[in-house]
C-alpha positions in Angstrom: 11.4 -13.2 11.1 11.7 -13.3 7.3 9.8 -10.8 5.3 10.7 -12.4 1.9 8.2 -14.8 0.2 9.6 -18.0 -1.3 6.2 -19.1 -2.8 5.0 -16.1 -4.6 1.8 -15.3 -6.4 1.9 -13.1 -9.5 1.2 -9.9 -7.4 3.9 -10.8 -5.0 6.4 -11.1 -7.9 5.4 -7.7 -9.4 6.7 -4.9 -7.1 4.5 -1.9 -6.4 1.1 -3.5 -7.2 -1.3 -4.2 -4.3 -4.6 -4.8 -6.1 -5.5 -8.1 -4.4 -5.8 -6.7 -0.9 -5.9 -10.1 0.8 -2.3 -10.8 -0.3 -1.3 -7.2 0.3 -2.5 -7.3 3.9 -0.7 -10.7 4.5 2.5 -9.3 3.0 2.5 -6.3 5.4 1.4 -8.5 8.3 4.5 -10.6 8.0 6.8 -7.6 7.4 9.3 -7.1 10.3 9.3 -3.3 9.8 5.5 -3.0 9.7 5.1 -5.3 12.8 7.5 -3.1 14.7 5.7 0.1 13.7 2.3 -1.5 14.5 3.5 -2.7 17.9 4.5 0.9 18.8 1.0 2.2 18.2 -1.0 -0.9 19.3 0.9 -2.9 21.9 -2.1 -4.4 23.7 -3.5 -7.9 23.3 -6.9 -8.2 21.7 -9.0 -10.8 19.9 -7.8 -11.8 16.4 -10.6 -10.1 14.5 -10.0 -6.8 16.3 -6.2 -7.2 15.9 -6.5 -7.6 12.2 -8.9 -4.7 12.0 -6.4 -2.5 13.9 -3.7 -3.5 11.5 -6.0 -2.7 8.5 -6.4 0.9 9.9 -2.6 1.2 10.1 -2.3 -0.1 6.5 -5.0 2.3 5.2 -3.4 5.3 6.9 0.3 4.5 6.3 0.2 3.0 2.8 -2.9 4.2 1.1 -3.1 7.7 2.7 -6.7 7.2 3.9 -7.6 9.7 6.6 -11.0 10.5 8.1 -10.1 14.2 8.6 -8.1 16.4 6.2 -4.5 17.3 6.9 -5.5 21.0 6.8 -6.9 20.6 10.3 -3.4 19.8 11.6 -1.6 22.7 9.9 0.2 25.1 12.2 0.4 22.6 15.0 3.6 21.3 16.5 5.0 18.0 15.2 3.9 16.2 18.5 0.4 17.6 18.1 0.2 16.5 14.5 1.3 13.0 15.4 -1.3 12.9 18.2 -4.0 14.0 15.7 -2.9 11.3 13.3 -3.1 8.7 15.9 -6.6 9.9 17.0 -7.6 9.7 13.4 -6.3 6.1 13.1 -8.1 5.0 16.2 -11.4 6.4 14.9 -10.7 4.6 11.6 -10.0 1.4 13.5 -13.4 1.7 15.4 -15.2 2.1 12.0 -13.5 -1.0 10.6 -14.4 -3.0 13.7 -18.0 -1.8 13.4 -18.2 -2.7 9.7 -16.4 -6.0 10.1 -18.5 -7.2 13.1 -18.1 -11.0 13.4 -17.5 -11.5 9.8 -13.9 -12.7 10.4 -15.0 -15.4 12.9 -17.9 -16.4 10.5 -15.5 -16.6 7.6 -13.2 -19.0 9.6 -16.3 -21.2 10.2 -17.3 -21.0 6.5 -13.8 -22.1 5.5 -14.1 -25.1 7.8 -17.4 -26.0 6.1 -15.6 -25.7 2.7 -12.8 -28.0 3.8 -15.2 -30.6 5.2 -17.2 -30.5 2.0 -14.1 -31.1 -0.2 -12.8 -34.0 2.0 -16.2 -35.7 1.9 -16.6 -35.1 -1.8 -13.2 -36.7 -2.5 -14.2 -39.7 -0.4 -17.7 -40.2 -1.9 -17.7 -38.7 -5.4 -14.1 -38.0 -6.4 -13.6 -41.1 -8.5 -16.8 -40.7 -10.5 -17.2 -39.3 -14.0 -17.9 -35.6 -13.7 -20.0 -35.4 -16.8 -22.6 -38.0 -15.8 -26.0 -36.7 -14.6 -25.8 -39.0 -11.5 -22.6 -37.4 -10.4 -23.9 -33.9 -10.9 -27.1 -34.7 -9.0 -25.2 -36.2 -6.1 -22.8 -33.2 -6.2 -25.8 -30.8 -6.0 -27.3 -32.7 -3.0 -24.0 -32.5 -1.2 -23.7 -28.8 -2.0 -27.1 -28.1 -0.6 -26.4 -30.2 2.5 -23.2 -28.2 3.4 -24.8 -24.9 2.4 -27.3 -25.4 5.1 -24.5 -25.8 7.7 -23.6 -22.1 7.5 -24.9 -20.4 10.7 -28.2 -18.5 10.2 -27.0 -15.6 12.4 -24.0 -15.0 10.1 -23.9 -12.7 7.1 -25.8 -14.0 4.1 -22.7 -13.3 1.9 -21.0 -16.3 3.5 -23.3 -18.5 1.4 -22.1 -16.8 -1.7 -18.5 -17.2 -0.6 -19.0 -20.9 0.0 -20.3 -21.4 -3.5 -17.5 -19.3 -5.0 -14.9 -21.3 -3.1 -16.0 -24.8 -3.9 -16.5 -23.9 -7.6 -13.2 -21.9 -7.9 -15.1 -18.9 -9.2 -13.2 -16.6 -6.7 -9.7 -17.6 -7.7 -10.6 -17.5 -11.4 -12.0 -14.0 -11.1 -9.1 -12.7 -9.1 -6.7 -13.8 -11.8 -8.8 -12.2 -14.5 -9.3 -8.9 -12.7 -5.6 -8.7 -11.8 -4.6 -9.3 -15.4 -7.1 -6.7 -16.5 -5.8 -4.1 -14.1 -2.2 -4.9 -15.2 -3.0 -4.5 -18.9 -3.8 -1.5 -21.1 -6.4 0.9 -19.7 -9.4 2.2 -21.6 -9.0 5.8 -22.9 -11.2 8.4 -24.5 -14.2 7.6 -22.3 -16.8 10.3 -21.7 -16.8 11.9 -18.2 -20.1 10.2 -17.4 -18.8 6.8 -18.4 -15.6 7.2 -16.5 -17.5 8.2 -13.3 -20.2 5.5 -13.5 -18.4 2.5 -14.9 -17.7 -0.5 -12.6 -14.0 0.0 -12.0 -14.1 -3.6 -10.8 -10.3 -4.0 -10.7 -10.1 -1.4 -7.9 -12.1 -3.6 -5.5 -11.3 -7.2 -6.5 -12.9 -8.9 -3.5 -16.1 -6.9 -3.8 -16.2 -7.6 -7.6 -15.8 -11.4 -6.8 -18.8 -11.2 -4.4 -20.9 -9.3 -6.9 -20.1 -11.8 -9.7 -21.1 -14.6 -7.4 -24.4 -12.9 -6.7 -24.9 -12.3 -10.4 -24.4 -16.0 -11.1 -27.1 -16.8 -8.5 -29.7 -14.1 -9.1 -28.9 -13.0 -12.6 -27.9 -9.5 -11.2 -25.5 -8.4 -8.5 -28.3 -7.8 -5.9 -27.8 -8.2 -2.2 -29.1 -11.3 -0.4 -31.7 -10.6 2.2 -31.8 -14.3 3.5 -29.6 -17.3 3.4 -29.6 -19.3 0.2 -30.8 -22.4 1.9 -33.9 -20.6 2.8 -34.4 -18.9 -0.6 -35.6 -20.1 -4.0 -32.3 -20.5 -5.9 -32.8 -21.2 -9.6 -32.4 -25.0 -10.1 -30.4 -24.4 -13.3 -28.0 -22.2 -11.3 -27.4 -24.9 -8.6 -27.0 -27.5 -11.3 -24.3 -25.5 -13.0 -22.5 -24.9 -9.7 -22.7 -28.6 -8.9 -21.3 -29.4 -12.4 -18.4 -27.0 -11.8 -17.6 -28.6 -8.5 -17.6 -32.1 -10.0 -15.2 -31.0 -12.8 -12.9 -29.5 -10.2 -12.7 -32.4 -7.7 -13.4 -35.5 -9.8 -9.8 -36.4 -10.6 -7.4 -39.3 -10.8 -6.3 -41.2 -7.7 -3.0 -39.2 -7.2 -4.5 -35.8 -7.8 -7.5 -36.7 -5.6 -5.3 -37.8 -2.8 -3.3 -34.5 -3.0 -6.5 -32.4 -2.9 -8.0 -34.4 0.0 -4.7 -34.2 2.0 -4.4 -30.4 1.5 -7.9 -29.8 2.8 -7.3 -32.0 5.8 -4.3 -29.9 6.6 -6.5 -26.8 6.2 -9.0 -28.3 8.7 -6.2 -28.7 11.3 -4.9 -25.2 10.7 -8.4 -23.8 11.0 -8.8 -25.6 14.3 -5.6 -24.0 15.5 -6.8 -20.6 14.5 -10.2 -21.2 16.2 -8.4 -22.1 19.4 -7.2 -18.5 19.8 -9.9 -16.7 17.9 -11.8 -15.1 20.7 -9.2 -14.6 23.3 -6.7 -11.7 23.5 -3.6 -12.3 21.5 -0.8 -10.6 19.6 0.4 -10.8 16.0 3.5 -12.8 17.1 1.4 -15.3 19.0 -1.1 -15.6 16.2 1.7 -16.2 13.7 3.4 -18.8 16.0 0.2 -20.8 16.4 -0.4 -21.0 12.6 3.2 -21.6 11.8 3.3 -24.5 14.3 0.1 -26.1 12.9 1.2 -25.6 9.3 4.7 -27.0 9.8 3.6 -30.1 11.7 0.7 -31.0 9.4 2.6 -30.3 6.1 5.6 -32.3 7.3 3.4 -35.2 8.3 1.6 -35.1 4.9 4.9 -35.1 3.0 6.2 -38.0 5.1 3.1 -40.0 4.2 3.2 -38.9 0.5 6.8 -37.9 -0.4 6.3 -38.1 -4.2 3.4 -35.5 -3.8 5.3 -33.1 -1.6 5.2 -30.1 -4.0 1.7 -31.0 -5.1 0.4 -30.8 -1.6 2.1 -27.4 -1.0 0.8 -26.2 -4.3 -2.8 -27.1 -3.5 -2.5 -25.6 0.0 -1.2 -22.2 -1.1 -3.1 -22.1 -4.5 0.0 -21.6 -6.6 0.8 -23.8 -9.7 3.0 -26.7 -8.8 5.6 -25.7 -11.5 6.1 -22.4 -9.7 6.5 -24.2 -6.4 9.1 -26.6 -7.7 11.0 -23.7 -9.3 11.0 -21.6 -6.2 12.3 -24.5 -4.0 14.9 -25.4 -6.6 16.3 -21.9 -6.6 16.7 -22.2 -2.9 18.4 -25.5 -3.1 15.5 -27.6 -1.6 14.7 -30.4 -3.9 14.6 -33.4 -1.5 11.3 -33.8 0.4 13.2 -35.2 3.4 15.1 -31.9 3.7 11.8 -30.1 3.7 10.3 -32.4 6.3 13.4 -32.1 8.5 13.3 -28.3 8.3 9.6 -28.0 9.0 9.8 -30.3 12.0 12.6 -28.1 13.5 10.7 -26.3 16.3 13.7 -24.1 17.4 16.4 -22.3 15.4 19.2 -24.8 14.9 21.8 -22.2 16.0 20.0 -21.9 19.3 20.0 -25.6 19.9 23.8 -25.8 19.2 24.6 -22.9 21.4 25.5 -24.8 24.6 27.8 -27.2 22.8 29.5 -24.9 20.3 29.4 -21.8 22.6 28.4 -19.8 19.6 25.3 -17.7 19.9 23.1 -16.2 17.1 25.0 -12.9 17.0 28.4 -14.6 16.5 26.9 -16.9 14.0 25.7 -14.0 11.9 29.2 -12.4 12.3 30.9 -15.5 11.0 28.5 -15.7 8.1 29.2 -12.0 7.1 33.0 -12.6 7.6 33.1 -15.7 5.4 31.0 -14.0 2.7 33.4 -11.0 2.7 36.6 -12.9 2.6 35.3 -15.3 -0.1 34.2 -12.3 -2.3 37.6 -10.7 -1.8 39.5 -13.9 -2.7 37.3 -14.6 -5.8 37.8 -11.1 -7.1 41.5 -11.4 -6.6 42.0 -14.8 -8.2 39.7 -14.4 -11.2 39.1 -10.9 -12.7 42.1 -9.1 -11.2 44.8 -11.7 -12.0 43.2 -12.5 -15.3 43.4 -8.8 -16.3 47.0 -8.5 -15.2 48.0 -11.6 -17.2 46.5 -10.1 -20.3 48.7 -7.0 -19.7 51.9 -9.1 -19.6 52.6 -9.9 -16.0 54.1 -13.4 -15.4 51.8 -16.0 -14.0 54.6 -17.2 -11.7 54.8 -13.8 -10.0 51.0 -13.4 -9.8 50.7 -16.8 -8.1 52.9 -15.5 -5.3 50.2 -12.9 -4.5 47.6 -14.6 -2.4 44.9 -13.5 0.0 47.6 -13.8 2.8 49.6 -11.1 1.1 46.8 -8.6 2.0 47.7 -9.2 5.7 51.1 -7.5 5.2 51.7 -3.8 5.9 51.2 -1.7 2.8 54.7 -0.2 3.1 56.4 -3.6 2.9 54.8 -4.6 -0.4 57.0 -5.0 -3.5 56.5 -3.3 -6.9 54.4 -6.0 -8.6 52.5 -6.5 -5.4 51.5 -2.9 -5.3 50.4 -3.2 -8.9 48.1 -6.1 -8.0 46.8 -4.3 -4.9 46.0 -1.2 -7.0 44.1 -3.3 -9.6 42.1 -5.0 -6.8 41.2 -1.6 -5.2 39.8 -0.5 -8.5 37.4 -3.5 -8.4 36.3 -3.3 -4.7 37.0 -1.8 -1.3 40.0 -3.7 0.1 40.0 -4.1 3.9 43.0 -3.1 6.0 45.6 -5.8 6.9 44.1 -6.1 10.4 40.6 -6.6 9.0 41.8 -9.2 6.5 43.5 -11.1 9.3 40.3 -11.0 11.3 38.3 -12.4 8.4 40.7 -15.2 7.7 40.7 -16.2 11.4 36.9 -16.4 11.3 37.0 -18.6 8.2 39.7 -20.8 9.7 37.6 -21.1 12.9 34.7 -22.6 10.9 37.0 -24.8 8.8 38.6 -26.2 12.0 35.2 -27.6 13.2 33.9 -24.9 15.5 30.4 -25.6 14.2 30.7 -29.4 13.7 28.0 -29.9 16.3 25.4 -28.6 13.9 26.7 -30.4 10.9 28.9 -27.6 9.5 32.4 -28.7 8.6 33.6 -25.9 6.3 32.9 -22.3 5.4 31.0 -23.3 2.2 28.8 -25.7 4.1 28.1 -23.0 6.7 26.8 -20.6 4.1 24.7 -23.4 2.6 23.4 -24.2 6.1 22.5 -20.6 6.8 20.7 -20.3 3.4 18.8 -23.5 4.2 17.8 -22.1 7.6 16.5 -18.9 6.1 14.6 -20.7 3.4 12.9 -23.1 5.8 12.0 -20.1 8.0 10.5 -18.3 5.0 8.6 -21.4 3.9 7.0 -21.8 7.3 5.9 -18.2 7.2 4.7 -18.6 3.6 2.4 -21.5 4.6 1.0 -19.5 7.6 0.3 -16.3 5.8 -1.0 -17.8 2.6 -3.5 -19.6 4.9 -4.3 -16.4 6.8 -4.8 -14.5 3.5 -7.5 -17.0 2.6 -9.6 -16.1 5.7 -9.2 -12.3 5.3 -11.6 -11.9 2.4 -14.2 -9.9 4.5 -11.5 -7.7 6.0 -10.2 -7.0 2.5 -13.7 -6.0 1.4 -13.9 -3.5 4.3 -10.5 -2.0 3.3 -11.7 -1.9 -0.4 -14.7 0.2 0.5 -12.3 2.9 1.7 -10.1 2.5 -1.4 -13.3 2.9 -3.5 -14.4 6.0 -1.7 -11.0 7.6 -2.2 -10.9 6.8 -6.0 -14.5 8.0 -6.3 -13.7 11.3 -4.7 -10.9 11.9 -7.3 -13.3 11.3 -10.1 -16.0 13.5 -8.5 -13.5 16.3 -8.2 -12.9 16.2 -12.0 -16.6 16.4 -12.7 -17.0 19.2 -10.2 -14.6 21.3 -12.2 -16.8 21.0 -15.3 -19.9 21.9 -13.2 -18.4 25.1 -11.8 -16.8 26.2 -15.0 -19.9 25.5 -17.2 -22.3 28.3 -17.9 -25.2 26.3 -19.1 -27.7 25.5 -16.3 -29.0 22.4 -18.1 -25.6 20.8 -18.3 -24.9 21.6 -14.7 -28.1 19.8 -13.7 -27.2 16.8 -15.8 -23.8 16.5 -14.3 -25.2 16.8 -10.8 -27.6 13.9 -11.7 -24.5 11.9 -12.7 -23.2 12.4 -9.2 -26.5 11.4 -7.6 -26.5 8.2 -9.8 -23.0 7.5 -8.5 -24.2 7.9 -4.9 -27.1 5.5 -5.6 -24.8 2.9 -7.0 -22.4 3.2 -4.1 -25.2 2.9 -1.6 -26.4 -0.3 -3.3 -22.8 -1.6 -3.4 -22.4 -1.1 0.3 -25.7 -2.8 1.0 -24.4 -5.7 -1.1 -21.2 -5.9 1.0 -22.9 -5.2 4.3 -26.5 -6.7 3.9 -27.1 -6.4 7.7 -26.5 -2.6 7.8 -29.5 -0.3 7.5 -29.9 2.9 5.4 -28.7 5.3 8.3 -25.4 3.5 8.8 -24.7 3.1 5.1 -25.5 6.8 4.4 -23.6 8.0 7.4 -20.5 6.1 6.1 -20.8 7.7 2.6 -21.4 11.1 4.0 -18.4 10.8 6.3 -16.2 10.0 3.3 -17.5 12.9 1.3 -17.2 15.4 4.2 -13.9 14.4 5.7 -15.2 13.3 9.1 -15.7 10.1 11.1 -18.9 8.0 10.8 -20.3 9.1 14.2 -20.0 12.8 13.5 -21.5 12.3 10.0 -24.5 10.5 11.5 -25.1 13.3 14.0 -24.9 15.9 11.2 -27.4 14.0 9.1 -29.8 13.7 12.0 -29.5 17.3 13.1 -29.1 19.5 10.0 -31.8 20.4 7.4 -31.9 18.2 4.4 -31.4 19.6 0.8 -34.4 17.5 -0.2 -36.7 20.0 1.6 -34.7 23.1 0.7 -37.0 26.1 0.3 -39.9 24.2 1.9 -39.1 23.3 5.5 -35.9 23.1 7.5 -35.9 19.5 8.7 -33.6 16.5 8.3 -34.4 13.5 6.2 -35.6 10.6 8.4 -33.7 7.7 6.8 -35.0 5.1 9.2 -38.4 5.2 7.5 -36.9 4.8 4.0 -35.5 1.9 2.0 -31.7 2.1 1.5 -32.1 2.6 -2.3 -34.5 5.5 -2.1 -33.6 8.3 -4.5 -34.1 11.0 -1.8 -31.2 9.5 0.3 -28.7 9.7 -2.6 -30.0 13.2 -3.4 -29.6 14.3 0.2 -26.0 13.0 0.5 -24.7 14.3 -2.8 -26.3 17.8 -2.5 -24.8 18.2 1.0 -21.5 17.4 -0.6 -22.1 19.8 -3.5 -23.1 22.6 -1.1 -20.0 22.1 1.0 -17.8 22.2 -2.1 -19.5 25.4 -3.4 -18.7 27.0 0.0 -15.1 25.9 -0.2 -14.8 27.2 -3.7 -16.3 30.6 -2.8 -13.9 30.8 0.2 -11.0 30.0 -2.0 -12.1 32.7 -4.5 -12.5 35.3 -1.8 -9.0 34.4 -0.6 -7.7 34.7 -4.1 -9.3 38.2 -4.5 -7.9 39.3 -1.2 -4.5 38.0 -2.2 -4.7 39.9 -5.5 -5.7 43.1 -3.7 -2.8 42.7 -1.3 -0.5 42.1 -4.2 -1.7 45.3 -5.9 -1.3 47.2 -2.7 2.3 46.1 -2.3 3.1 46.9 -5.9 1.6 50.4 -5.4 3.6 50.9 -2.2 6.8 49.9 -4.1 6.0 52.4 -6.9 5.2 55.2 -4.4 8.5 54.6 -2.6 10.5 54.7 -5.8 13.1 57.4 -5.9 13.0 58.6 -9.5 15.9 61.1 -9.3 18.1 58.5 -7.7 17.5 56.0 -10.4 18.3 58.6 -13.2 21.4 59.6 -11.4 22.6 56.0 -11.0 21.9 55.2 -14.6 23.7 58.2 -16.0 26.7 57.6 -13.7 26.8 53.9 -14.9 26.8 55.0 -18.6 29.5 57.6 -18.2 31.7 55.7 -15.8 32.7 52.1 -16.3 32.0 49.8 -13.3 33.8 46.5 -12.8 32.1 43.4 -14.4 29.5 45.5 -16.2 29.0 44.3 -19.8 28.9 46.5 -22.8 25.1 46.7 -22.9 25.1 48.1 -19.3 27.3 51.0 -20.5 25.0 52.1 -23.3 22.1 54.5 -23.1 19.4 53.1 -25.3 16.0 54.0 -26.6 14.5 51.9 -23.8 16.3 54.1 -21.3 14.9 57.2 -22.9 11.4 55.8 -22.6 11.9 54.6 -19.1 13.4 57.9 -18.0 10.6 59.9 -19.6 8.0 57.7 -17.9 9.7 58.0 -14.5 10.0 61.8 -14.8 6.4 62.1 -15.7 5.5 59.9 -12.7 7.8 62.0 -10.5 6.2 65.3 -11.7 2.7 63.8 -11.2 3.3 62.6 -7.7 5.3 65.7 -6.6 3.3 68.5 -8.2 2.8 71.4 -5.8 5.5 70.2 -3.4 7.9 73.0 -2.2 11.5 72.4 -3.2 14.8 74.4 -2.9 15.7 76.2 -6.1 19.4 75.2 -5.8 19.4 71.5 -4.6 15.8 70.5 -5.2 15.5 69.2 -1.6 12.1 69.3 0.0 12.4 71.3 3.2 10.2 70.1 6.1 9.9 73.4 7.9 9.9 75.9 4.9 13.7 76.4 5.0 16.4 74.4 3.2 18.7 72.8 5.7 21.7 73.0 3.3 21.4 76.5 1.8 19.4 78.2 4.5 16.9 79.7 2.1 13.6 81.0 3.5 10.2 79.9 2.4 9.9 82.8 0.1 12.9 81.6 -2.0 11.5 78.0 -2.3 10.0 77.3 -5.7 7.1 75.1 -6.5 7.4 72.2 -8.9 4.9 73.1 -11.5 5.7 70.8 -14.4 
């Protein structure tokens, strides 16, 4: 399994950025390491939608640090218990994602099929027409409305918007713009209110694309309560969409053939995906099915249209054809016949050759590593090392006698100039032992003698080229499969983005809370609390836009769960069972959200004031802990002062001054004004704390039973320390 992309988008080429979550999820889904980790925590087969939802929960927890419960709950537990808590948290997160996703993944696959069928028919009927003519636009609009009506009525109304965005290329254009915006310079010097309430559309690119599509249809990013085929869409809007579609697909004969062929391939790949959509499967099986469909269909298309090979692949993965050609050229694949041959290879070539050559995959990899190592060693010896020694005056005739075979000799048998060459080589790289060099040379000789001739490898250089070709073809197959899969994970990416949004919102809210708590003006505190309520209202509306089929209780439970560090079920129970801040001081009863519209101000007020109340309690608890810690610190300091032996300190200091101690600097041997002050203060403290205590008049010891243990004086001869 290859985790390296050959055909890369801009995000895939820029390390560390995962803003377009469709691509990020696809990258992690094809990663060998992530697949192994995911298989350990979720080994069971399940339907594709649930499988991808489970992986999304793994991605959120492992890479974005999203957790339903705080890590403080796991403090003090053993490592095994902490891991168990983390897995329970991930399972709850998985159930939430499955609940929010519903059947959107299956419906998205069907919508993509409608898109592909629309494009194929458009290319057949309208592709050769002039896109600027009114007749073309009118025919395009009729075709758009016809296929828009094919989207199932029991699916989410957002699929209508996605259909229009896809055929008009609004989605890909917006993704590019938002990614460029997020990668550029950021706005600074914004007010706190503007920073909290502004769109932050680059944080949630797929949601922003959906909202922009709704804005184009309705004039504002409002949620759709019914399918567009049943609604009154502005005629001017549909005409503009039809015009955009005509400009996109009315092309010349060659371009039109490429577009049509790529969407025919997509139809076949969608059919393969639908064949395993509702039955239990694994990531490996899902990948194999899509890889097989992609390889066979792309190879057939290239065989039929060899001159358009890179154009077909470009249209299929939505990457500019120049980038595709450059990527294949870097990998040494420029001939369409080589691409077809590689794509049609159903098994690994080394596995097919195993019975004849008696060389398995493990030995093949060993031979490859050996040849690379011996070639690198020989190239370093012949070029930089010998070149440097020639410049230092060594004769070329002597240097020519030192070959790679010389390194197989025992080091003790080498001559003077040979030792000099070996030393220069060791400064450049690690030189293997004579036994290892012999082994590497034998491996290369084995290949050169035709051990792999059955698979077309006749030399060590051709073997390396053969292996690179194998790896590239394997990566290309996976590229085709996962680029396709990323195109049908839009709704899953939106679900993930809602969790990303809540995490970022919480960071901004915390910054505003600090100003609320530190401020002394009541009016300003109220205004800032209103900002948070406005933010809650916006997020409730945004969630309704993403999940138009969810009611107010579910949406508010989800937001309350994110603000209170708990799962959605527990948050819903809390909202239903505890008094609402809306009725504070009037009656202790919860807010009945079933009877309210989702955008009711009371709902946002209830959610945000519950959060503010919890945060105040946390702040007070922290302040109490801080006060207790300070009191404890003062108690410890007082205890240290009371246990200080003043006379012992004065004795030690005086002895240090009058008697030199090893490694004591000059300043340590001087009695300074600071010592006078410190001594006076300590003596005053000593007198204060020991006033009235009986002491022996000779040694100043404090007898416990009225008699000095050293001098035997009775209590009558013990003086009192008076000053």
